[in-house]
N, C-alpha and C positions, 0 to 999 in steps of 0.2 A: 866721411865714409869710414866704416869699420875696416880694420886691417884683415888680411887673409886668415890669420890665426883665429880671430874672433868670429869670422863667418863660419869657419870649420867647426869651432866650438859650438856655435849656435846650431849648425846642421846636426851635430851629434846629439845635442839636447832635443832637437825636433824628432829625430829618429827614435831615440829612447822613449820620448813622450808618446808617440804614435804606437810604438811596439807595446808599450804598457797598456794602452787602450785596447789594442787588438787582442792582447793576452786575456783581458777580462772576458771578451766574447768567447775566446777559445776555451777558457776554463768552463764556461757553461756547456759548450758543445762536448768537450771531453767528459764532463760529469755525466751528461746524458748518454753519451755513447757507451760509457763504462757500465751503465746499468741496463742496457737494452737486452732483451731476450727474444729469440726467434719464435715465430708462430709454430714452426715445425719443431716439436719437442725431441725429435730423433737426431738433431744436429749434434755432432761431436764438439768437444770443448774447443778444439783447434778451429773448427769452422765458425763457431760463435765468436771467437776472438778475432778471426780474420774479418768477419762482418763488422764487428765493433771498430776495428782499426780503419775500415774503409769509410766509416761515417765522417770523420773530419777530413779524410783525403778527398772524398767525392764532394762533400758539401762545401768545402772551402777551396777546392782547386789547388791543392798543394801536393798532389801525388808525386811529381817528379822530385820532390825534396824529402820523401818519406822513407828513404833507404834505412835510416837510423831508427825507424819506428816499428816496434813489434806489438806494442799495446797502445791504446789511446793516450794513456798517461805519459808515454814517451814524448809526445808532442810538446808537452810543457817542459820536460826535462831537457830537451834540445831547442828550447824556444829561441834563444838568441840567434842560433844559426838559421833556423827555419824562417824567422821574421826577416832576417837580412836577405835571404835568398829569394823569398816569395813575394816581397813587396809589402809584407805586414808591418814594416817599420815606416810606412808612408812614403817610400821612394821606389823608383824603378832603377834597377841596376844598369850601369853603363854596359853597352854592348862593346866588346873588345874591338869590333870592326869599326866603331865610331871613334877613331883615334883623335889625337890633338889636331891633326891637319884638317879633319872634317869639321871639328868644332870651330877652328879659326876661320874656315871658309864660311860656315854658317853665320858667325858673328859679323864677318865682313859684308856678307850679302844683306843681312838685316840692317846693319848700320847704313849701308849705301841706300837702301830703300827708305830708311827713316829720313835721310837728308833730302830725298826727292819729295816725300809726302808730308813732312812736318811743317809747322808754321815757318814762314820765311825768316822771321827775325831770330830764330834759334837754330836754323839748319846748319850753320857753320860750327855750332858747339855741341850739338846732340851726339851722344855716344852710347853704345850698348852698355847697359848697367854693369859696372865692374863686379858687384857682389854676386850677380846672377852668373857671371862667367865662372867665378870660383865654385859655386854650387854645381854648375853644369859640368865642370871638370871631374866632379866626384860621382854624380848620379845623373840618370837620364831624365828624371822628372820627379816632382813632388805631387803625390796623389792623395794625401790626407788619410784620415782613419778609415777603417772598413776592411772587410775581408775581400779577397780577390773576386772581382766581378759582382760584388755586392756592396752597395752604399758607399762607393768611393766618392770623395769630394775632390774633383780635379782642380786643385788650387793653382798649379802651374804645370804645364806639360810641354816639352819641346821635342819635336821629332827630328830636328837637325836635317830636315829635307830641303832647306834653303828655299822654301816656298815664299817668295817675297809678296805674293798676293795677300798674305795675312797682315802685312803692314798697312795701317789705315791712315787716312787723313784726319785732321782735327774734327771736321764735321762728322765723319763716319764714327769716330770714337765717341763723340757726344751721343749719337744715336745708339751705338752698340752697348756702351756701358750704362747709359741711363743715369749717370751721376747727377746731372743737373735737374732731373725730374724728381729726385727725392732729397736733394740738398738745396735749400733755398738760397744759400750763399753763392752757389755757382762755382764751377771749375773752368779753368781755361786749359784746353787740351793742346799740348804742343805736338805730340806724336806718340806712336806706340804700335803695338801689334797684338793680334790674337794669338795666345801662346799655346793653343791646343790644336787638335786635328780631328775633323769629323765630329763624332759625338763627344769628344773630349774638349771641344772648343768652348770651355765654360768661363775662362778668365782672360782678361786683357792686361798686358804690361803697358802702363801709361806714363808718359812724361807730362806732368801737369803741375799747375800751381793754383793757388786759391787766394782771394783777396785777404790781405793782412798777413800772409805768410812770406817768408824771406826766400824767394827764388824758386826754381823748378826742382822737382823731386820725382824720382821713379817710384811708382806705386803699382800695386796689384789690385784690380777691381773685378768682382764677378760681373759677367755679362748680364744685361738687363733681362733677356729672355730666361736666363738661368734663375735670376731672382724671382721672377713671376711664376715660373713653372715649378720650381723646386722649393718655394718658401714653405709649403706644408711639410715636406719631408725634411728640410734642413732649415728650420726657423732661425737657428743661430746665425746663419749666413744672411738671411733676409733682414735680420735685426741689426746687422753691423751698421754703425752710424757713419762710417767713412771708410774709404779704401785704405788698405794698409801699405805702409812702405815695405819694400822687399826685405829690408833688414829686419823689420818687425815680424814679417811673415816667417822668416827662417827661425826665429826664436820660438815659434809655435803658438803665437797669440794672434793668428791671422783672423780668427773669427770672433773671439771674445777676449777681452783683456784679463789681467791676472785675477782681479777681484771677482770675476764671474766664473772662474774655473773652480767649482766647488762641488758640493754634494758630499757630505761627510762620510758616506760609505763608498765613494768611488773617487779616490784621489786621482788628480789629473796632472799636476805639475811635478816636474822632476827637479829635486834639489840638485844644484850644480848648473842649472840654467844660468846664464850670465846675469840676468836680471834678478835672480834669486840668490846672488852671491853677496855676502855682507861686505866684500871689498869693492863692490860696484859703487861708483863715486857718490850717487845720491844717498845710498844707505850709510856710507862713511860720514857724510855731512850730517845726516839725521842722528846718528849715534853720538857724534860730538855735541850736537845741540842738546841731547838728553843726558849728557854727562856720563856716557858709557853704559847706559841702561839698555841699549838695544842688543839682543842676543840672537844667535842663530844656533839653537841647540840641536844636537844630534838626537835621533830617535833613541829613547831610553834603552830599548832592547838591543841596539846596535853593538853594545859592548860584548855580546855573546856571538857575534858573527865574524869569523876570520875574513880578512879582506876589507872590512869596514874601517875607516880611519880611526874610529873610537874604540876598536876592539881591545878588550882587556879581560883576560881570563879571570883574574882576581876579582875585578868589579862585577863580572858576569855572575859569579856565585851570589854576591850580595843582591844584585838586581833580581835574580830568580827567587831568592828567599823573600824579598820584599814585594814581589809582584802581586801577591794575594792580600797585601795589607794596604789599607787606605792611606796611611801616613806616607808611604812611599810615593804614591801618585800625587798626593797633595803637594809634596815638596818639589816635584818635578815641574818645570815650566810648561811642558807640552803634553804630558801624559794624561790619560783619562782612565777611569776606574773600570770601565767595561770594554772589552777588546773589540766588540762589534763596531764601535764608533771609529776606531782607527783602521777598520777593514783588514785587520791582521797584517798590516803592512810591515811591521818589524817586531815580531814577538821575540822574547828572550830565549830563543831555542834555535840553534844552528840547523836543525832539521827543516826549518821553514826558510822561505826567502826573506830578505830584509830590503825594503825600499824606504828611503827617507821621505818620499813624497806623501806619506799618509799623515803627516803632522804639520803644524803651523810652520811656515817658512821663517818667520821672525817672531820674537817675543820682546815686549817692553816691560821691564820690571817696574811698574808704576807704584810709587809709594806716596805720592801727593796728588791732589786734584790738578795741579799745574802740569804734571807729567801727562795725565790723561787729556787735558785740554790741548796741550801741544800736539799730541798724536792726532787728535780729531781735526784740529785746524789745519795741520800739515797734510793729512792724507785723506780728508773727507772728500775733496773735489773728485768727481768720478773720473776725470781724465788722469788722475794719479794711478788709477788701475790697481788699487789695493783693497782687499776685503778685510774689514776689522771684525774681530770677535772679542768677547770678554770672558776671561777665565779666572776663577778663584782657586777652587780645589780640584775641579774636574768631576765632582760628584753630581752627575746629571744623567738620569736614566734615558733621556732623549737626545743626548749628544749636542745640546745647544751651545755648549761652551767649547766647541771643537769644530774645526774645518781645515782640510788640507790646503796648503799653499797660501794660508792667510797670515795676517799680522795680528797677533794676540796681545790684547791689553791685559796683563797679568796683575790682578789687584790683591793677590794672596797676602802680601806683606803690609797691607793697610790694616794694622791691628791695634791702633790706638784706642784706649778706653779713657773717657773723661766723665767724671761724676759731676752732678749738679745738685745743689742744695734744694731745700723745700721751695717749690715754685719754679717753673721753667717758662720763660717768656718766649713766645713764638716770634721769630724774625719777621719783620714787616708788619707787626700788629701790636695792639695793646693787650692782647690776650695772654694771661698767665695760667698755665696748667698746674693745678695743685698737685702736690706730692713730689717725691724724689724722681730724678730722671738720670739716664746715663746715655752718652753718645759714644758709639763705637765706629771704628773704621769699616769701610765697605768690604774688606776681606776678612773680617773677624768671624771666626767660627763660633757657633752658639755655645759649644762646650767651654771655650776660653772665656767668653763673656759671663757665663753662669759661674764659672770658677772664681772670677774676680769679684763678682757680686756676693758670692757665698761668704766671703770674708766679712761682709757687712750684714749677714743674715737676710739677704734679699735675693730676688730672682726676677726675671723678665718673662713675659709671655711671647713666644716667637710668633711673628706674623703681624703684630700690632705695633704701630709707631706714631709719634706725634709730628715728626719733621724729618726731612732728608736733605742732604746735599748731593747733587748729581752734576755730571757733565753731560750736556745735551748733545744730540747729533750735530748741532751747529757750533759746538765748541764753547758753549757758555757754561760757566760754573754758576749753578743756580740753587737757591734754597727753596724747597717746595713744602707747603703745609696747608692747613685748612684756610689760611688767610691770604696766601699769595700763590700764584701758579696752581690754582686749585684743580684744573683739569688734569695736569700731569700728576698731581698728588693722588688724585682718584685712580688714575691709570696705573701708576707705579705700584699701588697696593692691590695686586691680584692680576695685573695685565700680562705677567710673564716676563722672564729675564731676556736680556740681549735684544731689547726691542725699542725702548723709549729713551735710554741713556745709560750712563755708567754711575752706579751709586758709589760715592766716595765716603759718605758717613750717614749714619742713621741714629735717631734718638728714640729711646724706649722709656716708658714709665716703669719705675721699679716697684715691686710689691714685696711685702714680708714673705719670706720663704715658708711654705707650709710643711708640716710634718707629713710623712708618707707611710701608709700601710700598703705593703706590697705582697702579692700572692702569686705563686706558681700554681696553676691548676691543670689537671689533665684527666680526660676521660679515655682511658686506654681501651682499644679494641683489637681484634685480630686484623691482620692485613686483608684488604678486600672484603671487609664485613659488609654484608648486603644491607644492613640497617644503618650504616654510617650516614648516608645522605639525610635520612629522616631524623636521626639523632642530632646531626649538625644543624638542621633547620630548626629543630626545637630550641637548641641553645641560642641560635641567632634571634629567634622570635622573642626571647626574654631580654634582649639587650636594651630596648627602649626603657623598660621598667628598671633595669639595673642602672642605666644612666640617670634616671630621675632620682635614684637613691644616692647618686654622687660617684658612681663608678666609671672609670675609663678602662679600656682593655685592648690588647692585641690577641688575636685568636687564629689558629690554623687548623684546618681539617685535612688530614692526610690518609688516603686509603692504602698507601705504601709505607713500608718501614722507612723512617727518617731518623737521622742522628738526633738523639734526645738533647734538646737545647737547655733543659732545666736541671739544676743541681738538686734533684729530689732522690733521696737514697732508695726509696722503694721502687723506682722505675729503672728498667734496663737501659743499656746504651742506645738501643734503637727501639722506637715505638711507632705505632699507628693509632689513629683516633682523632679526637678533638682536644686541643691543648692551647694554653695561652698564659698571658700575664695580665693581672688586674690590679688597679690602684684605687685607693681612697685617700682623700686629703683631709688633714686635721681631724682625724677620727680618734677620739680618746678611748673608745670602747675596744679593747683588743679582740673581742669576739664578734665585732660588727661584720667583718668580712665573711666569717663562717655562717653567720645568721642569714646573710643575703643569699648565699649559695645553698643553704640547707633545703629549701623547697625544690630547687632544681635537681639537687642530688637525689631527693626522694622520688621525683618523677622518673628520673633516669633509671633508678633501681627497679621501679615498678614496670616500666615499659621495655627496658633493655637490660635485663639482669646479667647478660654476658659481659657488659661493660664494667670497668672498674674506675671509680672516681677517686682522685688523689688531690689534696689541697695542702699547700705549705705556705705559711704566712710569716712575714718579717716586717719589723717596724724600723723607720728611719727618722731621725730628729729633723732633717731638712730635706728639701727636694734635691739639692745638689749631692748630698750624701748618697741618696738612692741612685741618681744619675751617674755619679762617678763609679759606682760599683757595677751597674748593669747597662751602661751605654752601649750602643750597637757596635760590636767589634767583629761582625761577620766578614768573611773573606770577600775580596773583590778580584779583579783580574781575570774574568771569564766572560762568556757571551750570554746575554740575558735579554729576553723579549718580555714585554709588559703589556697588560691590558687591565682596565679597572672600571668600576662603576660606583657611584654614590647611591645608597639605598635609604629610602625614607621609611617611616613606621608602617605605612600601608604595605610596602613591599615585603616587610619582615613579619607582619602579623596577620594580614587579611587572607592570604592563601598559602598556608604553610606547606601544602603538598607541592605547589608550584615552586616554592623556595627549595624544597628538597630535590625536585627534579633538576633545577638549575645547578645545585651543588653536585648532584650526581653526574651531570654532564661534564662539569668542570673537572672534578676529581678523576673521572674516567679518562679524560683527555690528557691532563697535565699532572695527575697524581695528587695534587693538593690545591686548596683554595684558601686564601687568607682574608680575614675580616678585621678591620680596625675600628673599634668603638671610640672615635676621636671627635665626634660632634654630639651636640645635645644643647642643653640650655645655654651654656656659655657661648655657643655659636648662634643658636636660634634667636636669643634675646639681645645679642650684642648690638650696640648703637655706635658704629665707628665715628670717630671725630671727623668733622668735615662733611657729614651727611651721607656717608656710605663709602664703599670701595668697589673695585672691579672684580672681586671674587665671584665666582659663579653663584647666582642666586639660589641654586639647588642646595648649597651648603646650609642655608637657613632652615631647611627641612630635613636634611640628611641626619642619620645616626651612624651609619656604617660606610666606610670606604672599603669595598671588596675588590680583591685583586687575584688575577691568575697570571702565572709566569712560566717560562720554559727556558732551559739552557740548551746550547748546542756546541759541538766541538769546533775547534779552529779549522779554517781552510776547508770547510765542508759545506758547499752550496746546497746540496740536497738536504742535509740536516737543518740548515737555517730555514729553508723553505718549509720544511715539515713543522718546525717549531713555531713559525709565524702562523701557519694554518691551524695548528692545535690550539694555540692561545686565542686565536680569533673565534673559533667555535666555542671554546670554554667561556669566553667573555660574552658571547652573544646571548647565552641564557641569562646572565646577570643583567644585560641591557633590557631584555624583555620584561624583567621583573619591575623595572622603573624606567620606561621609555621617555618620560618627561623630565628625568633628572639630568645627570651629566657625569663627568669624570674629574678626578683631581689631576690637574694639568702636570704636576711634577712627578706623578707616578702613574703614567698612562701609556697608551700605545702611540706609536708614531703612525699617523694615518697614511703616510706616504711610503711606508716600508714595503707594502705589497706592490707598489708601482715598479719596484725593481724586478718583480717576478711576473710581469705582464705576459711573457712568453709561455708561462706555465698554465695560463687560463684562470688564474686566481684574481685577476684585477677587479672583477665584479664583487669582491667580498664586501661585507658590511663593516669592515675593520675601521671604525670611527669615520664613516663616510661623511657625516655632517660634523666635522671636527670643530667648526666654529661654535655650534650649539653645544657640543659635548664638553668643551673646555671653558666657555664663557657665557653661554646662554644668551639672554636678552641684552647683556652688556656688550656684546661684540660690536654692534654697529657704532656705538659711541667710542669704543676703543679704536676702531679703524679710523674714525674721523679724527681723533686726537693724533694717531700715528701719522696720518697724511699731513697734519698741520706742523707737528714738531720735527718730522723726518721725511720731507717730501721726496728726497733722493734715496731713501732706504739705505742710509749709511750703515745701519744695523739691520741684519736680516738673519733669520734662523727658521727652522721648522721643527714642530708646528708652532708658529708664533703669529701674533697679530700682524697683518699685512703680508703674510706668506704668499697669498694668492696673487699678489701683484707681479710675481716672477714665476717662471716655470723652468723645471729642470728638463733639458732636452739633450738627446744624443750624447751618450757617454758622460753624463754628469755636468754638462755646461748649463749655466743659468742665463736666461735672457728674459727681458721684461715682456710681460703679456701685453 
């Protein structure tokens, strides 16, 4: 049994955990209340504020604790006190009238009744559970998450009425708990009692044992009627595979184990919980087995929060300076580049709250395949109750490399580069691939690989490979290529990250580095120019022809003034219009780029004389020389919402008016729309080794990857909701242009983001409703079949990823199998 200190520590963790969940609901109510306006426009400001203040008071039943509240926002400012006083921390306060004497009498009566009603062979040994006594001395009951009188889960409730009629016989407990009806191994009920009263009689405290277990244990089990009647409202309780020991219950994992407490926007576990303490014995042993590679990092922004253990004013300045730079987040074991995925749990600003529970609980700095294998083999069994994720740099617009309360396999330092001479023989076969090859570690960034190859005058094409080494969900180190493990080889090339295994190395074919002709171009307009959508549509309609001439391009259309990203002397610091970057490879004619743009410029001058066309060309001897100068160094460390669509030639050329309308809708909603000319002959005519890959088939017809984005400020639920809805509407026009195409999975919308806003009435949105088709098309069914074969237990799970639909997020971010 745990000692008293551990029980109290667990109770504190439980209360903090439930209070955190309740606060998330309260934030929604407060946000709504703060924006309410009366129908009667004659109300005075004071009357309006009183009405707003009464919203959380009346809705949530906390009026008697509202003396400190003058404005709705004050509820959050005094949250710790209000949560403790009102039961929003998952407990019922002790009534001073119920002193120690009453508790002792209650325990004595229950214990006496247990000895009368329990199985004969244990009557002389059965005792009231000691850990429950400790909890009962502190609080009157554990009521689970939920607002007062709304959605409470009565996990255990004792009234101290000494009603011995609640103590049940073994047979009565079998009927009342229903354990043996849904557990084929069967339980033996020694004794126990229903711990609630009236409508609260939802759980039983049961002294029981199971074949193969060592001895009798006290456990908490939901009543059978509760499971059948409440399974729709509380599916996480209905899905519980076994009753929980009281000790486990107090830790806060009564309904789902650690690895199921996820949802990357709704952190649910509190760091400091004894099972999330790196000094907890199993974690100590694991760290020793890994040679000290197990870490429990603090939230990176915690250095800016007085009172946090890692607070350091000097380091805070450095963190704040680095927060907008990708290099900072890449080097941190838990940080991510876009704040919405950590749910603002600990920003580097003392004006906001800091909660450590928004990040991974543990990180393994894996530098070899054996480190990864050890982690998967040690923690894969679901009874270990740990969720695994994979992180390299944290550059993920969908947050798939992130999950609160998880154990992260950090592969960022797998950076080895190994060159191969002419001819590369595939493992497990007699096939030799002609040409030079290079093998890089699974955490190698493309820039570093290209830099190493540039010294040899060579380059690689991202996305294509001849062979991989991976660690599978079953803990096998496996080489996959066109000759062996071919299904996995097909799936890993396009099937999405964090799904089929952990890549520890990958081999690319090297190519001679091309010379690059680079051009900044801009068609400058006035802000909100009425002709901008038509002008943009015309430029986009020319892109298939430009691609056939060998050009690739990034393009942005902005109706609002934006910071000029191009070093062109004739342009001001801020511009509106259509602008971008274009490239040609191995073009010896210095005028080739201008000649391709000349007819487009002439048409623009004739149709839209108000617009000004600017073009500036630069030549580079190698691809890396260009990449090194102009690689993406845009800021990160903010909140970003994405949606995108692949557009084929028909969408770009057959109805230019419809294209203009879609551009107009997008720019009206989010200010700008971006188009990437990154597909064409090289993609359309590609014949991947091994007979194909899992990339969406729409790429074989696409020319443009079009995208709409929006930002929103920190800790602002209303702004986030508005940003999601704006991007959704903007992207819908693009989807209608090419309904049979799809989206680029790595720069796309999260189809489940709007589920967080079901209370706002937006859940019926088209926001990638058919996400399987949008991201993988006809390949999805095969991908799902492979996922079920290689990872039947869903060791790796993320959203939106293959197999995502096998689990559902329910009630405050918990995950349970569908």
